[in-house]
All heavy atoms as TSV, in Angstrom:
chain	resi	resn	atom	element	x	y	z
A	1	MET	N	N	-5.159	-17.988	-6.186
A	1	MET	CA	C	-5.808	-16.639	-5.885
A	1	MET	C	C	-4.841	-15.660	-5.226
A	1	MET	O	O	-4.033	-16.112	-4.397
A	1	MET	CB	C	-6.964	-17.005	-4.912
A	1	MET	CG	C	-7.796	-15.802	-4.728
A	1	MET	SD	S	-9.262	-16.360	-3.746
A	1	MET	CE	C	-9.887	-14.740	-3.242
A	2	MET	N	N	-4.713	-14.554	-5.771
A	2	MET	CA	C	-3.764	-13.546	-5.291
A	2	MET	C	C	-4.341	-12.873	-4.138
A	2	MET	O	O	-5.409	-12.488	-3.947
A	2	MET	CB	C	-3.523	-12.430	-6.363
A	2	MET	CG	C	-2.308	-12.609	-7.148
A	2	MET	SD	S	-2.093	-11.108	-8.141
A	2	MET	CE	C	-0.973	-11.853	-9.267
A	3	GLU	N	N	-3.463	-12.620	-3.195
A	3	GLU	CA	C	-3.697	-11.935	-1.979
A	3	GLU	C	C	-3.570	-10.422	-2.176
A	3	GLU	O	O	-2.731	-9.965	-2.779
A	3	GLU	CB	C	-2.727	-12.361	-0.855
A	3	GLU	CG	C	-3.132	-11.751	0.530
A	3	GLU	CD	C	-2.215	-12.195	1.622
A	3	GLU	OE1	O	-1.709	-13.398	1.513
A	3	GLU	OE2	O	-1.844	-11.489	2.498
A	4	ARG	N	N	-4.652	-9.679	-1.686
A	4	ARG	CA	C	-4.631	-8.205	-1.857
A	4	ARG	C	C	-4.243	-7.572	-0.628
A	4	ARG	O	O	-4.497	-8.061	0.500
A	4	ARG	CB	C	-5.969	-7.729	-2.283
A	4	ARG	CG	C	-6.527	-8.267	-3.689
A	4	ARG	CD	C	-7.641	-7.689	-4.257
A	4	ARG	NE	N	-7.452	-6.336	-4.640
A	4	ARG	CZ	C	-6.912	-5.955	-5.801
A	4	ARG	NH1	N	-6.421	-6.805	-6.641
A	4	ARG	NH2	N	-6.836	-4.670	-6.060
A	5	THR	N	N	-3.490	-6.450	-0.804
A	5	THR	CA	C	-3.018	-5.682	0.432
A	5	THR	C	C	-3.672	-4.340	0.305
A	5	THR	O	O	-3.755	-3.668	-0.702
A	5	THR	CB	C	-1.477	-5.497	0.259
A	5	THR	OG1	O	-0.848	-6.820	0.172
A	5	THR	CG2	C	-0.934	-4.764	1.537
A	6	VAL	N	N	-4.179	-3.905	1.546
A	6	VAL	CA	C	-4.721	-2.540	1.590
A	6	VAL	C	C	-3.648	-1.507	1.975
A	6	VAL	O	O	-2.931	-1.785	2.955
A	6	VAL	CB	C	-5.924	-2.536	2.584
A	6	VAL	CG1	C	-6.488	-1.086	2.803
A	6	VAL	CG2	C	-7.022	-3.411	2.199
A	7	VAL	N	N	-3.520	-0.525	1.168
A	7	VAL	CA	C	-2.410	0.452	1.417
A	7	VAL	C	C	-2.973	1.946	1.440
A	7	VAL	O	O	-4.157	2.145	0.995
A	7	VAL	CB	C	-1.355	0.344	0.291
A	7	VAL	CG1	C	-0.641	-1.008	0.402
A	7	VAL	CG2	C	-1.831	0.615	-1.047
A	8	ARG	N	N	-2.203	2.827	1.998
A	8	ARG	CA	C	-2.478	4.243	2.047
A	8	ARG	C	C	-1.295	4.960	1.378
A	8	ARG	O	O	-0.186	4.839	1.750
A	8	ARG	CB	C	-2.667	4.766	3.510
A	8	ARG	CG	C	-3.052	6.255	3.610
A	8	ARG	CD	C	-3.164	6.702	5.054
A	8	ARG	NE	N	-3.830	5.729	5.932
A	8	ARG	CZ	C	-5.200	5.838	6.125
A	8	ARG	NH1	N	-5.903	6.644	5.399
A	8	ARG	NH2	N	-5.720	4.954	6.896
A	9	CYS	N	N	-1.603	5.876	0.356
A	9	CYS	CA	C	-0.598	6.616	-0.289
A	9	CYS	C	C	-0.248	7.856	0.527
A	9	CYS	O	O	-0.970	8.188	1.446
A	9	CYS	CB	C	-1.020	6.972	-1.746
A	9	CYS	SG	S	-2.036	8.349	-1.979
A	10	ALA	N	N	0.771	8.520	0.085
A	10	ALA	CA	C	1.247	9.734	0.804
A	10	ALA	C	C	0.205	10.785	0.865
A	10	ALA	O	O	0.257	11.731	1.617
A	10	ALA	CB	C	2.506	10.287	0.171
A	11	GLU	N	N	-0.709	10.884	-0.152
A	11	GLU	CA	C	-1.865	11.760	-0.159
A	11	GLU	C	C	-2.991	11.398	0.698
A	11	GLU	O	O	-3.943	12.176	0.796
A	11	GLU	CB	C	-2.283	12.010	-1.624
A	11	GLU	CG	C	-1.309	12.632	-2.533
A	11	GLU	CD	C	-0.988	14.058	-2.177
A	11	GLU	OE1	O	-1.909	14.864	-1.856
A	11	GLU	OE2	O	0.233	14.462	-2.165
A	12	GLY	N	N	-2.961	10.202	1.247
A	12	GLY	CA	C	-4.019	9.805	2.228
A	12	GLY	C	C	-5.020	8.835	1.570
A	12	GLY	O	O	-5.995	8.493	2.303
A	13	HIS	N	N	-4.977	8.639	0.314
A	13	HIS	CA	C	-5.910	7.709	-0.428
A	13	HIS	C	C	-5.670	6.243	0.085
A	13	HIS	O	O	-4.583	5.789	0.014
A	13	HIS	CB	C	-5.766	7.803	-1.998
A	13	HIS	CG	C	-5.963	9.227	-2.437
A	13	HIS	ND1	N	-5.095	9.746	-3.291
A	13	HIS	CD2	C	-6.898	10.150	-2.183
A	13	HIS	CE1	C	-5.498	10.989	-3.539
A	13	HIS	NE2	N	-6.585	11.279	-2.869
A	14	VAL	N	N	-6.717	5.588	0.354
A	14	VAL	CA	C	-6.668	4.156	0.786
A	14	VAL	C	C	-7.294	3.317	-0.448
A	14	VAL	O	O	-8.331	3.529	-0.905
A	14	VAL	CB	C	-7.526	3.944	1.962
A	14	VAL	CG1	C	-7.450	2.505	2.405
A	14	VAL	CG2	C	-6.936	4.649	3.192
A	15	PHE	N	N	-6.525	2.277	-0.765
A	15	PHE	CA	C	-6.811	1.355	-1.894
A	15	PHE	C	C	-6.231	-0.015	-1.684
A	15	PHE	O	O	-5.295	-0.127	-0.837
A	15	PHE	CB	C	-6.522	2.006	-3.293
A	15	PHE	CG	C	-4.981	2.250	-3.377
A	15	PHE	CD1	C	-4.230	1.382	-4.142
A	15	PHE	CD2	C	-4.515	3.472	-2.963
A	15	PHE	CE1	C	-2.888	1.581	-4.172
A	15	PHE	CE2	C	-3.233	3.745	-3.066
A	15	PHE	CZ	C	-2.340	2.874	-3.838
A	16	SER	N	N	-6.743	-0.913	-2.433
A	16	SER	CA	C	-6.071	-2.272	-2.334
A	16	SER	C	C	-5.397	-2.512	-3.627
A	16	SER	O	O	-5.653	-2.049	-4.660
A	16	SER	CB	C	-7.253	-3.392	-2.051
A	16	SER	OG	O	-8.014	-3.507	-3.237
A	17	THR	N	N	-4.302	-3.377	-3.414
A	17	THR	CA	C	-3.510	-3.723	-4.536
A	17	THR	C	C	-3.108	-5.199	-4.576
A	17	THR	O	O	-2.965	-5.710	-3.451
A	17	THR	CB	C	-2.233	-2.839	-4.640
A	17	THR	OG1	O	-1.383	-3.231	-5.731
A	17	THR	CG2	C	-1.376	-3.003	-3.472
A	18	ALA	N	N	-3.109	-5.880	-5.772
A	18	ALA	CA	C	-2.726	-7.282	-5.783
A	18	ALA	C	C	-1.206	-7.452	-5.648
A	18	ALA	O	O	-0.805	-8.471	-5.164
A	18	ALA	CB	C	-3.236	-7.842	-7.041
A	19	SER	N	N	-0.523	-6.449	-5.946
A	19	SER	CA	C	0.933	-6.458	-5.946
A	19	SER	C	C	1.498	-5.427	-5.056
A	19	SER	O	O	1.294	-4.223	-5.302
A	19	SER	CB	C	1.591	-6.565	-7.305
A	19	SER	OG	O	1.329	-5.289	-7.975
A	20	PHE	N	N	2.202	-5.805	-4.031
A	20	PHE	CA	C	2.931	-4.789	-3.215
A	20	PHE	C	C	4.354	-5.179	-3.212
A	20	PHE	O	O	4.804	-6.019	-2.401
A	20	PHE	CB	C	2.335	-4.698	-1.833
A	20	PHE	CG	C	2.690	-3.469	-1.110
A	20	PHE	CD1	C	2.211	-2.276	-1.566
A	20	PHE	CD2	C	3.402	-3.538	0.080
A	20	PHE	CE1	C	2.521	-1.119	-0.864
A	20	PHE	CE2	C	3.637	-2.366	0.782
A	20	PHE	CZ	C	3.264	-1.168	0.324
A	21	PRO	N	N	5.188	-4.557	-4.191
A	21	PRO	CA	C	6.598	-5.013	-4.327
A	21	PRO	C	C	7.465	-5.178	-3.143
A	21	PRO	O	O	7.382	-4.225	-2.227
A	21	PRO	CB	C	7.158	-3.963	-5.307
A	21	PRO	CG	C	5.993	-3.243	-5.855
A	21	PRO	CD	C	4.845	-3.445	-4.825
A	22	MET	N	N	8.248	-6.126	-3.012
A	22	MET	CA	C	9.265	-6.328	-1.957
A	22	MET	C	C	8.630	-6.227	-0.596
A	22	MET	O	O	9.141	-5.632	0.374
A	22	MET	CB	C	10.337	-5.307	-2.024
A	22	MET	CG	C	11.111	-5.505	-3.354
A	22	MET	SD	S	12.351	-4.189	-3.650
A	22	MET	CE	C	12.711	-3.387	-2.171
A	23	GLN	N	N	7.416	-6.809	-0.348
A	23	GLN	CA	C	6.761	-6.752	0.910
A	23	GLN	C	C	7.450	-7.365	2.128
A	23	GLN	O	O	7.291	-6.974	3.221
A	23	GLN	CB	C	5.404	-7.407	0.674
A	23	GLN	CG	C	4.377	-7.007	1.848
A	23	GLN	CD	C	3.014	-7.482	1.539
A	23	GLN	OE1	O	2.678	-8.119	0.461
A	23	GLN	NE2	N	2.020	-7.219	2.299
A	24	LYS	N	N	8.388	-8.253	1.825
A	24	LYS	CA	C	9.136	-9.016	2.782
A	24	LYS	C	C	10.504	-8.333	3.131
A	24	LYS	O	O	11.194	-8.879	4.015
A	24	LYS	CB	C	9.338	-10.470	2.360
A	24	LYS	CG	C	7.982	-11.227	2.138
A	24	LYS	CD	C	7.131	-11.446	3.402
A	24	LYS	CE	C	5.950	-12.245	3.037
A	24	LYS	NZ	N	4.980	-12.206	4.010
A	25	ALA	N	N	10.863	-7.328	2.556
A	25	ALA	CA	C	12.138	-6.689	2.717
A	25	ALA	C	C	12.170	-5.770	3.972
A	25	ALA	O	O	11.882	-4.505	3.912
A	25	ALA	CB	C	12.629	-5.867	1.482
A	26	ASP	N	N	12.373	-6.354	5.106
A	26	ASP	CA	C	12.272	-5.629	6.388
A	26	ASP	C	C	13.359	-4.471	6.510
A	26	ASP	O	O	12.933	-3.417	7.066
A	26	ASP	CB	C	12.453	-6.528	7.593
A	26	ASP	CG	C	11.384	-7.464	7.729
A	26	ASP	OD1	O	10.211	-7.213	7.351
A	26	ASP	OD2	O	11.589	-8.612	8.191
A	27	ARG	N	N	14.461	-4.557	5.867
A	27	ARG	CA	C	15.431	-3.642	6.050
A	27	ARG	C	C	15.134	-2.317	5.269
A	27	ARG	O	O	15.664	-1.328	5.584
A	27	ARG	CB	C	16.898	-4.136	5.506
A	27	ARG	CG	C	16.868	-4.482	4.105
A	27	ARG	CD	C	18.187	-5.167	3.703
A	27	ARG	NE	N	18.144	-5.525	2.301
A	27	ARG	CZ	C	18.493	-4.711	1.208
A	27	ARG	NH1	N	18.829	-3.481	1.405
A	27	ARG	NH2	N	18.452	-5.297	0.073
A	28	LEU	N	N	14.202	-2.379	4.403
A	28	LEU	CA	C	13.826	-1.253	3.598
A	28	LEU	C	C	12.504	-0.390	4.171
A	28	LEU	O	O	12.182	0.525	3.764
A	28	LEU	CB	C	13.491	-1.603	2.189
A	28	LEU	CG	C	14.665	-2.173	1.392
A	28	LEU	CD1	C	14.216	-2.652	-0.013
A	28	LEU	CD2	C	15.772	-1.176	1.260
A	29	GLY	N	N	12.038	-1.078	5.144
A	29	GLY	CA	C	10.817	-0.480	5.785
A	29	GLY	C	C	9.506	-0.957	5.145
A	29	GLY	O	O	9.523	-1.563	4.152
A	30	PRO	N	N	8.424	-0.566	5.620
A	30	PRO	CA	C	7.054	-1.041	5.133
A	30	PRO	C	C	6.611	-0.246	3.856
A	30	PRO	O	O	5.734	-0.680	3.147
A	30	PRO	CB	C	6.096	-0.687	6.269
A	30	PRO	CG	C	6.667	0.449	6.956
A	30	PRO	CD	C	8.263	0.251	6.843
A	31	GLY	N	N	7.206	0.901	3.516
A	31	GLY	CA	C	6.721	1.775	2.470
A	31	GLY	C	C	7.251	1.288	1.099
A	31	GLY	O	O	8.384	0.799	1.085
A	32	ARG	N	N	6.455	1.570	0.097
A	32	ARG	CA	C	6.817	1.309	-1.291
A	32	ARG	C	C	6.421	2.370	-2.271
A	32	ARG	O	O	5.362	2.995	-1.932
A	32	ARG	CB	C	6.284	-0.097	-1.803
A	32	ARG	CG	C	6.642	-1.267	-0.888
A	32	ARG	CD	C	8.159	-1.676	-1.044
A	32	ARG	NE	N	8.415	-2.641	-0.149
A	32	ARG	CZ	C	9.058	-2.579	1.089
A	32	ARG	NH1	N	9.313	-1.323	1.443
A	32	ARG	NH2	N	9.337	-3.573	1.859
A	33	LEU	N	N	6.994	2.458	-3.396
A	33	LEU	CA	C	6.533	3.450	-4.335
A	33	LEU	C	C	5.630	2.591	-5.332
A	33	LEU	O	O	6.036	1.629	-5.964
A	33	LEU	CB	C	7.835	3.859	-5.170
A	33	LEU	CG	C	7.524	5.035	-6.084
A	33	LEU	CD1	C	7.175	6.334	-5.292
A	33	LEU	CD2	C	8.897	5.392	-6.834
A	34	ILE	N	N	4.422	3.134	-5.390
A	34	ILE	CA	C	3.401	2.416	-6.236
A	34	ILE	C	C	2.491	3.471	-6.876
A	34	ILE	O	O	2.362	4.494	-6.267
A	34	ILE	CB	C	2.623	1.376	-5.293
A	34	ILE	CG1	C	1.811	0.417	-6.107
A	34	ILE	CG2	C	1.876	2.062	-4.249
A	34	ILE	CD1	C	1.256	-0.716	-5.277
A	35	ARG	N	N	1.844	3.101	-7.940
A	35	ARG	CA	C	0.877	4.042	-8.579
A	35	ARG	C	C	-0.411	3.984	-7.937
A	35	ARG	O	O	-1.088	3.038	-7.819
A	35	ARG	CB	C	0.764	3.654	-10.093
A	35	ARG	CG	C	-0.104	4.683	-10.808
A	35	ARG	CD	C	-0.146	4.507	-12.300
A	35	ARG	NE	N	1.121	4.512	-12.933
A	35	ARG	CZ	C	1.776	5.686	-13.181
A	35	ARG	NH1	N	1.260	6.762	-12.945
A	35	ARG	NH2	N	2.985	5.604	-13.777
A	36	CYS	N	N	-0.840	5.203	-7.413
A	36	CYS	CA	C	-2.046	5.398	-6.747
A	36	CYS	C	C	-3.211	5.525	-7.839
A	36	CYS	O	O	-3.091	6.318	-8.721
A	36	CYS	CB	C	-2.050	6.562	-5.859
A	36	CYS	SG	S	-3.703	6.947	-5.159
A	37	PRO	N	N	-4.268	4.790	-7.731
A	37	PRO	CA	C	-5.303	4.840	-8.718
A	37	PRO	C	C	-6.161	6.118	-8.545
A	37	PRO	O	O	-6.868	6.567	-9.485
A	37	PRO	CB	C	-6.182	3.563	-8.523
A	37	PRO	CG	C	-5.898	3.183	-7.096
A	37	PRO	CD	C	-4.458	3.686	-6.830
A	38	ARG	N	N	-6.195	6.712	-7.385
A	38	ARG	CA	C	-6.869	7.997	-7.159
A	38	ARG	C	C	-6.233	9.202	-7.722
A	38	ARG	O	O	-6.925	10.058	-8.339
A	38	ARG	CB	C	-7.134	8.110	-5.617
A	38	ARG	CG	C	-7.901	7.101	-4.971
A	38	ARG	CD	C	-9.401	7.168	-5.105
A	38	ARG	NE	N	-9.964	8.472	-4.920
A	38	ARG	CZ	C	-10.337	8.904	-3.669
A	38	ARG	NH1	N	-10.112	8.203	-2.563
A	38	ARG	NH2	N	-10.891	10.111	-3.540
A	39	CYS	N	N	-4.900	9.334	-7.456
A	39	CYS	CA	C	-4.177	10.613	-7.837
A	39	CYS	C	C	-3.468	10.265	-9.188
A	39	CYS	O	O	-2.832	11.181	-9.831
A	39	CYS	CB	C	-3.396	11.166	-6.843
A	39	CYS	SG	S	-2.322	10.092	-5.931
A	40	ALA	N	N	-3.412	9.043	-9.675
A	40	ALA	CA	C	-2.774	8.586	-10.943
A	40	ALA	C	C	-1.260	9.036	-10.984
A	40	ALA	O	O	-0.824	9.289	-12.050
A	40	ALA	CB	C	-3.533	9.110	-12.088
A	41	ARG	N	N	-0.615	8.925	-9.836
A	41	ARG	CA	C	0.844	9.264	-9.822
A	41	ARG	C	C	1.483	8.190	-9.023
A	41	ARG	O	O	0.908	7.505	-8.156
A	41	ARG	CB	C	1.082	10.589	-9.195
A	41	ARG	CG	C	0.445	11.708	-9.949
A	41	ARG	CD	C	0.827	13.013	-9.405
A	41	ARG	NE	N	1.192	13.868	-10.426
A	41	ARG	CZ	C	1.651	15.044	-10.308
A	41	ARG	NH1	N	1.905	15.552	-9.210
A	41	ARG	NH2	N	1.959	15.838	-11.387
A	42	MET	N	N	2.864	8.139	-9.190
A	42	MET	CA	C	3.705	7.221	-8.333
A	42	MET	C	C	3.730	7.939	-6.975
A	42	MET	O	O	4.162	9.071	-6.852
A	42	MET	CB	C	5.022	7.102	-8.965
A	42	MET	CG	C	4.994	6.358	-10.280
A	42	MET	SD	S	4.363	4.670	-10.169
A	42	MET	CE	C	5.758	3.880	-9.466
A	43	ARG	N	N	3.352	7.240	-5.928
A	43	ARG	CA	C	3.292	7.707	-4.536
A	43	ARG	C	C	3.946	6.705	-3.586
A	43	ARG	O	O	3.949	5.536	-3.887
A	43	ARG	CB	C	1.962	8.059	-4.062
A	43	ARG	CG	C	1.226	9.028	-4.891
A	43	ARG	CD	C	1.582	10.493	-4.483
A	43	ARG	NE	N	0.747	11.413	-5.162
A	43	ARG	CZ	C	1.099	12.599	-5.288
A	43	ARG	NH1	N	2.234	13.058	-4.971
A	43	ARG	NH2	N	0.263	13.467	-5.933
A	44	HIS	N	N	4.508	7.206	-2.565
A	44	HIS	CA	C	5.003	6.358	-1.450
A	44	HIS	C	C	3.766	5.763	-0.767
A	44	HIS	O	O	2.812	6.580	-0.418
A	44	HIS	CB	C	5.796	7.127	-0.526
A	44	HIS	CG	C	6.380	6.245	0.654
A	44	HIS	ND1	N	5.748	6.309	1.883
A	44	HIS	CD2	C	7.477	5.522	0.670
A	44	HIS	CE1	C	6.525	5.488	2.635
A	44	HIS	NE2	N	7.482	4.869	1.870
A	45	ALA	N	N	3.663	4.493	-0.520
A	45	ALA	CA	C	2.433	3.891	0.048
A	45	ALA	C	C	2.981	2.920	1.167
A	45	ALA	O	O	4.007	2.343	1.069
A	45	ALA	CB	C	1.583	3.158	-0.892
A	46	VAL	N	N	2.032	2.817	2.235
A	46	VAL	CA	C	2.306	1.881	3.291
A	46	VAL	C	C	1.081	1.003	3.508
A	46	VAL	O	O	-0.072	1.545	3.369
A	46	VAL	CB	C	2.753	2.593	4.583
A	46	VAL	CG1	C	4.071	3.277	4.450
A	46	VAL	CG2	C	1.714	3.622	5.007
A	47	PRO	N	N	1.246	-0.178	3.997
A	47	PRO	CA	C	0.157	-1.105	4.315
A	47	PRO	C	C	-0.658	-0.487	5.482
A	47	PRO	O	O	-0.032	0.116	6.422
A	47	PRO	CB	C	0.830	-2.436	4.747
A	47	PRO	CG	C	2.223	-2.318	4.211
A	47	PRO	CD	C	2.575	-0.942	4.184
A	48	VAL	N	N	-1.959	-0.565	5.382
A	48	VAL	CA	C	-2.862	-0.125	6.410
A	48	VAL	C	C	-2.998	-1.271	7.418
A	48	VAL	O	O	-3.175	-2.461	7.073
A	48	VAL	CB	C	-4.287	0.229	5.850
A	48	VAL	CG1	C	-5.195	0.519	6.987
A	48	VAL	CG2	C	-4.162	1.392	4.878
A	49	GLY	N	N	-2.840	-0.932	8.758
A	49	GLY	CA	C	-2.901	-1.995	9.818
A	49	GLY	C	C	-4.279	-2.634	9.860
A	49	GLY	O	O	-5.279	-2.044	9.502
A	50	LEU	N	N	-4.404	-3.850	10.389
A	50	LEU	CA	C	-5.621	-4.567	10.421
A	50	LEU	C	C	-6.700	-3.704	11.233
A	50	LEU	O	O	-7.859	-3.749	10.937
A	50	LEU	CB	C	-5.431	-5.957	11.144
A	50	LEU	CG	C	-4.646	-6.932	10.235
A	50	LEU	CD1	C	-4.390	-8.138	11.053
A	50	LEU	CD2	C	-5.443	-7.245	9.021
A	51	GLU	N	N	-6.266	-3.060	12.273
A	51	GLU	CA	C	-7.291	-2.297	13.069
A	51	GLU	C	C	-7.866	-1.201	12.300
A	51	GLU	O	O	-8.950	-0.831	12.433
A	51	GLU	CB	C	-6.581	-1.804	14.375
A	51	GLU	CG	C	-5.576	-0.798	14.276
A	51	GLU	CD	C	-4.142	-1.366	13.886
A	51	GLU	OE1	O	-3.987	-2.568	13.883
A	51	GLU	OE2	O	-3.294	-0.534	13.517
A	52	LYS	N	N	-7.128	-0.562	11.422
A	52	LYS	CA	C	-7.623	0.490	10.554
A	52	LYS	C	C	-8.392	-0.050	9.408
A	52	LYS	O	O	-9.331	0.665	8.985
A	52	LYS	CB	C	-6.454	1.255	10.002
A	52	LYS	CG	C	-5.681	2.068	11.078
A	52	LYS	CD	C	-4.597	2.899	10.521
A	52	LYS	CE	C	-3.792	3.574	11.592
A	52	LYS	NZ	N	-2.654	4.289	11.091
A	53	GLN	N	N	-8.250	-1.247	8.935
A	53	GLN	CA	C	-9.100	-1.851	7.812
A	53	GLN	C	C	-10.480	-2.070	8.415
A	53	GLN	O	O	-11.446	-2.005	7.573
A	53	GLN	CB	C	-8.427	-3.091	7.431
A	53	GLN	CG	C	-7.208	-2.896	6.534
A	53	GLN	CD	C	-6.667	-4.292	6.135
A	53	GLN	OE1	O	-7.323	-5.249	6.091
A	53	GLN	NE2	N	-5.396	-4.264	5.851
A	54	GLN	N	N	-10.708	-2.385	9.667
A	54	GLN	CA	C	-12.016	-2.885	10.131
A	54	GLN	C	C	-12.862	-1.656	10.523
A	54	GLN	O	O	-14.048	-1.841	10.725
A	54	GLN	CB	C	-11.751	-3.695	11.440
A	54	GLN	CG	C	-11.050	-5.016	11.121
A	54	GLN	CD	C	-10.787	-5.738	12.254
A	54	GLN	OE1	O	-10.922	-5.377	13.484
A	54	GLN	NE2	N	-10.258	-7.085	12.157
A	55	ARG	N	N	-12.379	-0.474	10.432
A	55	ARG	CA	C	-13.208	0.668	10.858
A	55	ARG	C	C	-14.145	1.093	9.705
A	55	ARG	O	O	-14.057	0.890	8.516
A	55	ARG	CB	C	-12.361	1.874	11.140
A	55	ARG	CG	C	-11.618	1.663	12.422
A	55	ARG	CD	C	-10.873	2.954	12.777
A	55	ARG	NE	N	-10.059	2.835	13.917
A	55	ARG	CZ	C	-9.307	3.603	14.579
A	55	ARG	NH1	N	-9.116	4.742	14.005
A	55	ARG	NH2	N	-8.641	3.351	15.551
């Protein structure tokens, strides 16, 4: 079973994704370039913290 990651794109859209490329690369920071399903464009996205997911 694939683990899903909740992320927020640069436009503020929150969505979950099954693949969050290079998630373990600490030297590159937490953000990644990923296609947002809401704005249908490649956007910079960062994982949403656990405290923000529970709201």
